MIMAR-537916 format. One record per atom (N, C-alpha, C): residue number from 0; atom name; x, y, z. Coordinates in Angstrom, 3 decimals. Each point is the difference from the previous one (the first is absolute). Layout:
! MIMAR-537916
ATOM seq atom     east    north       up
ATOM NUM   CA        X        Y        Z
...
This chain:
! MIMAR-537916
ATOM seq atom     east    north       up
ATOM   0    N   37.530  113.233   87.435
ATOM   0   CA    0.324   -1.382    0.288
ATOM   0    C   -0.481   -0.904   -1.142
ATOM   1    N    0.578   -1.181   -0.046
ATOM   1   CA   -0.335   -0.987   -1.030
ATOM   1    C   -0.220   -1.356    0.640
ATOM   2    N   -0.666   -0.879   -0.727
ATOM   2   CA   -0.295   -1.324    0.525
ATOM   2    C    0.234   -1.074   -1.049
ATOM   3    N    0.376   -1.183    0.496
ATOM   3   CA   -0.074   -1.235   -0.768
ATOM   3    C   -1.209   -0.712    0.574
ATOM   4    N   -0.864   -0.517   -0.854
ATOM   4   CA   -1.208   -0.645    0.488
ATOM   4    C   -0.222   -1.328   -0.715
ATOM   5    N   -0.778   -0.853    0.652
ATOM   5   CA   -0.322   -1.312   -0.562
ATOM   5    C   -1.512   -0.181    0.055
ATOM   6    N   -0.550   -0.440   -1.126
ATOM   6   CA   -1.410   -0.337   -0.102
ATOM   6    C   -0.106   -1.494   -0.283
ATOM   7    N   -1.110   -0.606    0.412
ATOM   7   CA   -0.212   -1.429   -0.242
ATOM   7    C   -1.394   -0.197   -0.578
ATOM   8    N   -0.105   -0.873   -0.995
ATOM   8   CA   -1.321   -0.283   -0.554
ATOM   8    C   -0.569   -1.266    0.634
ATOM   9    N   -1.201   -0.375   -0.396
ATOM   9   CA   -0.698   -1.149    0.591
ATOM   9    C    0.692   -1.320   -0.284
ATOM  10    N    0.831   -0.061   -1.041
ATOM  10   CA    0.737   -1.222   -0.343
ATOM  10    C    1.351   -0.082    0.700
ATOM  11    N    0.318    0.999    0.829
ATOM  11   CA    1.274    0.005    0.713
ATOM  11    C    1.154    0.565   -0.806
ATOM  12    N   -0.290    0.677   -1.101
ATOM  12   CA    1.058    0.631   -0.796
ATOM  12    C    0.255    1.393    0.555
ATOM  13    N    1.268    0.391   -0.039
ATOM  13   CA    0.404    1.284    0.561
ATOM  13    C    0.337    1.010   -1.082
ATOM  14    N   -0.244    1.253    0.330
ATOM  14   CA    0.446    1.119   -0.825
ATOM  14    C    0.825    0.904    0.905
ATOM  15    N    1.177    0.394   -0.466
ATOM  15   CA    0.896    0.867    0.761
ATOM  15    C    0.114    1.315   -0.749
ATOM  16    N   -0.119    1.106    0.735
ATOM  16   CA    0.106    1.308   -0.625
ATOM  16    C    0.643    1.002    0.937
ATOM  17    N    0.219    1.206   -0.522
ATOM  17   CA    0.534    1.089    0.818
ATOM  17    C   -0.699    1.290   -0.414
ATOM  18    N   -0.097    0.935    0.934
ATOM  18   CA   -0.724    1.237   -0.248
ATOM  18    C    0.364    1.065    1.031
ATOM  19    N   -0.380    1.231   -0.310
ATOM  19   CA    0.144    1.085    0.969
ATOM  19    C   -1.345    0.332    0.645
ATOM  20    N   -1.092   -0.537   -0.538
ATOM  20   CA   -1.330    0.243    0.545
ATOM  20    C   -0.725   -1.342    0.113
ATOM  21    N    0.168   -0.660    1.108
ATOM  21   CA   -0.507   -1.360    0.186
ATOM  21    C   -1.525   -0.074   -0.103
ATOM  22    N   -0.701    0.889    0.654
ATOM  22   CA   -1.468   -0.039   -0.038
ATOM  22    C   -0.533    0.132   -1.425
ATOM  23    N    0.515    0.965   -0.728
ATOM  23   CA   -0.434    0.220   -1.378
ATOM  23    C    0.329   -1.202   -0.884
ATOM  24    N    1.181   -0.556    0.178
ATOM  24   CA    0.423   -1.143   -0.822
ATOM  24    C   -0.883   -1.216    0.263
ATOM  25    N   -0.329   -0.240    1.257
ATOM  25   CA   -0.867   -1.136    0.329
ATOM  25    C   -1.391    0.171   -0.607
ATOM  26    N   -0.509    1.222    0.004
ATOM  26   CA   -1.300    0.263   -0.614
ATOM  26    C    0.036   -0.301   -1.495
ATOM  27    N    1.111    0.342   -0.663
ATOM  27   CA    0.137   -0.299   -1.427
ATOM  27    C   -0.006   -1.504   -0.250
ATOM  28    N    0.743   -0.734    0.816
ATOM  28   CA    0.042   -1.456   -0.161
ATOM  28    C   -1.377   -0.615    0.240
ATOM  29    N   -0.626    0.367    1.095
ATOM  29   CA   -1.276   -0.606    0.363
ATOM  29    C   -1.140    0.446   -0.918
ATOM  30    N    0.165    1.150   -0.642
ATOM  30   CA   -1.010    0.483   -0.941
ATOM  30    C    0.163   -0.543   -1.403
ATOM  31    N    1.036   -0.812   -0.227
ATOM  31   CA    0.230   -0.582   -1.314
ATOM  31    C    0.597    0.970   -1.002
ATOM  32    N    0.637    1.059    0.483
ATOM  32   CA    0.571    1.013   -0.886
ATOM  32    C    1.474   -0.247   -0.334
ATOM  33    N    0.557   -1.071    0.519
ATOM  33   CA    1.411   -0.308   -0.232
ATOM  33    C    0.098   -1.251   -0.879
ATOM  34    N    0.479    0.135   -1.235
ATOM  34   CA    0.058   -1.140   -0.919
ATOM  34    C    0.744   -1.223    0.547
ATOM  35    N    1.071    0.219    0.745
ATOM  35   CA    0.805   -1.123    0.476
ATOM  35    C   -0.707   -0.843    1.061
ATOM  36    N   -0.989    0.552    0.675
ATOM  36   CA   -0.710   -0.778    1.026
ATOM  36    C   -1.449   -0.283   -0.365
ATOM  37    N   -0.475    0.576   -1.066
ATOM  37   CA   -1.389   -0.187   -0.419
ATOM  37    C   -0.329   -1.480   -0.195
ATOM  38    N    0.920   -0.739   -0.591
ATOM  38   CA   -0.203   -1.424   -0.289
ATOM  38    C    0.056   -0.889    1.245
ATOM  39    N    0.504    0.537    1.114
ATOM  39   CA    0.132   -0.798    1.217
ATOM  39    C   -1.303   -0.126    0.784
ATOM  40    N   -0.996    0.773   -0.372
ATOM  40   CA   -1.282   -0.066    0.695
ATOM  40    C    0.022    0.813    1.286
ATOM  41    N   -0.756   -0.467    0.951
ATOM  41   CA   -0.123    0.707    1.274
ATOM  41    C    1.308   -0.085    0.788
ATOM  42    N    0.490    1.162    0.453
ATOM  42   CA    1.280    0.071    0.706
ATOM  42    C   -0.186    0.439    1.444
ATOM  43    N    0.850   -0.558    0.855
ATOM  43   CA   -0.011    0.348    1.415
ATOM  43    C    1.376    0.578    0.349
ATOM  44    N    0.011    1.121    0.681
ATOM  44   CA    1.241    0.617    0.473
ATOM  44    C    0.516   -0.832    1.169
ATOM  45    N    1.277   -0.480   -0.087
ATOM  45   CA    0.526   -0.855    1.065
ATOM  45    C    1.274    0.520    0.657
ATOM  46    N    0.674    0.993   -0.624
ATOM  46   CA    1.264    0.447    0.574
ATOM  46    C    0.441    1.331   -0.597
ATOM  47    N    0.667    0.816    0.834
ATOM  47   CA    0.708    1.173   -0.506
ATOM  47    C    1.172    0.318    0.916
ATOM  48    N    1.026    0.581   -0.585
ATOM  48   CA    1.165    0.454    0.768
ATOM  48    C    0.392    1.362   -0.548
ATOM  49    N    0.267    0.913    0.919
ATOM  49   CA    0.284    1.384   -0.364
ATOM  49    C    1.497    0.232   -0.230
ATOM  50    N    0.296    0.871   -0.967
ATOM  50   CA    1.365    0.402   -0.324
ATOM  50    C    0.042    1.516   -0.138
ATOM  51    N    1.145    0.586    0.262
ATOM  51   CA    0.136    1.451   -0.108
ATOM  51    C   -0.067    0.478   -1.449
ATOM  52    N    0.584   -0.771   -0.901
ATOM  52   CA    0.080    0.403   -1.410
ATOM  52    C   -0.692   -1.009   -0.903
ATOM  53    N   -0.649    0.504   -1.045
ATOM  53   CA   -0.631   -0.880   -0.985
ATOM  53    C    1.057   -0.872   -0.676
ATOM  54    N    1.165    0.550   -0.231
ATOM  54   CA    1.087   -0.767   -0.623
ATOM  54    C    0.315   -1.257    0.812
ATOM  55    N    0.049    0.118    1.308
ATOM  55   CA    0.263   -1.144    0.878
ATOM  55    C   -1.120   -1.032   -0.094
ATOM  56    N   -1.235    0.478    0.020
ATOM  56   CA   -1.144   -0.904   -0.097
ATOM  56    C    0.007   -0.746   -1.338
ATOM  57    N    0.340    0.694   -1.064
ATOM  57   CA    0.013   -0.625   -1.332
ATOM  57    C    1.103   -1.063   -0.114
ATOM  58    N    1.132    0.247    0.634
ATOM  58   CA    1.085   -0.983   -0.010
ATOM  58    C   -0.454   -1.288    0.688
ATOM  59    N   -0.631    0.147    1.154
ATOM  59   CA   -0.496   -1.167    0.740
ATOM  59    C   -1.103   -0.703   -0.793
ATOM  60    N   -0.894    0.763   -0.591
ATOM  60   CA   -1.072   -0.584   -0.816
ATOM  60    C    0.590   -0.870   -1.118
ATOM  61    N    0.978    0.527   -0.718
ATOM  61   CA    0.617   -0.758   -1.102
ATOM  61    C    0.667   -1.277    0.501
ATOM  62    N    0.694    0.099    1.131
ATOM  62   CA    0.665   -1.185    0.544
ATOM  62    C   -1.015   -1.073    0.386
ATOM  63    N   -1.097    0.402    0.623
ATOM  63   CA   -1.028   -0.963    0.378
ATOM  63    C   -0.639   -0.641   -1.227
ATOM  64    N   -0.257    0.780   -1.026
ATOM  64   CA   -0.607   -0.539   -1.216
ATOM  64    C    0.939   -0.971   -0.709
ATOM  65    N    1.284    0.263    0.050
ATOM  65   CA    0.975   -0.897   -0.638
ATOM  65    C    0.095   -1.344    0.719
ATOM  66    N   -0.238    0.000    1.309
ATOM  66   CA    0.086   -1.248    0.768
ATOM  66    C   -1.020   -1.031   -0.453
ATOM  67    N   -1.227    0.471   -0.269
ATOM  67   CA   -1.089   -0.893   -0.418
ATOM  67    C   -0.155   -1.188    0.946
ATOM  68    N    0.145    0.268    1.291
ATOM  68   CA   -0.111   -1.070    0.993
ATOM  68    C   -1.164    0.280    0.938
ATOM  69    N   -1.035   -0.801   -0.140
ATOM  69   CA   -1.202    0.168    0.795
ATOM  69    C    0.290   -0.208    1.485
ATOM  70    N    0.890   -0.927    0.319
ATOM  70   CA    0.316   -0.274    1.407
ATOM  70    C    0.674    1.206    0.661
ATOM  71    N    0.831    0.711   -0.731
ATOM  71   CA    0.671    1.181    0.546
ATOM  71    C   -1.010    1.132    0.224
ATOM  72    N   -0.927    0.154   -0.916
ATOM  72   CA   -1.038    1.027    0.137
ATOM  72    C   -0.880   -0.321    1.212
ATOM  73    N   -0.373   -1.266    0.167
ATOM  73   CA   -0.799   -0.396    1.164
ATOM  73    C    0.739    0.313    1.301
ATOM  74    N    1.293   -0.252    0.015
ATOM  74   CA    0.812    0.266    1.189
ATOM  74    C    0.019    1.499    0.323
ATOM  75    N    0.122    0.835   -1.007
ATOM  75   CA   -0.028    1.453    0.193
ATOM  75    C   -1.326    0.418    0.630
ATOM  76    N   -1.095   -0.532   -0.520
ATOM  76   CA   -1.322    0.345    0.512
ATOM  76    C   -0.150   -0.455    1.449
ATOM  77    N    0.428   -1.218    0.283
ATOM  77   CA   -0.100   -0.540    1.362
ATOM  77    C    0.849    0.789    0.993
ATOM  78    N    1.225    0.338   -0.382
ATOM  78   CA    0.908    0.713    0.900
ATOM  78    C   -0.280    1.500    0.054
ATOM  79    N   -0.676    0.519   -1.005
ATOM  79   CA   -0.353    1.413   -0.022
ATOM  79    C    1.146    0.927   -0.366
ATOM  80    N    1.041   -0.537   -0.636
ATOM  80   CA    1.126    0.850   -0.409
ATOM  80    C    0.751   -0.630   -1.168
ATOM  81    N    0.578    0.874   -0.811
ATOM  81   CA    0.876   -0.431   -1.088
ATOM  81    C    1.431    0.162    0.516
ATOM  82    N    0.715   -1.097    0.039
ATOM  82   CA    1.397    0.034    0.458
ATOM  82    C    0.898   -0.189   -1.220
ATOM  83    N    0.148    1.076   -0.754
ATOM  83   CA    0.745   -0.054   -1.245
ATOM  83    C    0.750    1.306   -0.162
ATOM  84    N    1.214   -0.093   -0.448
ATOM  84   CA    0.803    1.211   -0.221
ATOM  84    C   -0.395    0.667   -1.297
ATOM  85    N    0.118    1.325    0.023
ATOM  85   CA   -0.291    0.762   -1.211
ATOM  85    C    1.191   -0.052   -0.858
């Protein structure tokens, strides 16, 4: 299985990612081992959604990153689901 996940830092900035091993990936982010999130400081896990294929998760991840809309990300977190076509 694969996941799309969202992390939030203390300033309210979001990081969106995808992985096949969610626990391991979160440990990398929180341990400062991931260059793309190292600069964001302390991160909090706020959301994940499971997909059967990594390819599907990556498609959704790219679409969310292209949106660059904080309000849409907040809505996903509040509703607990991503309502987006692959």
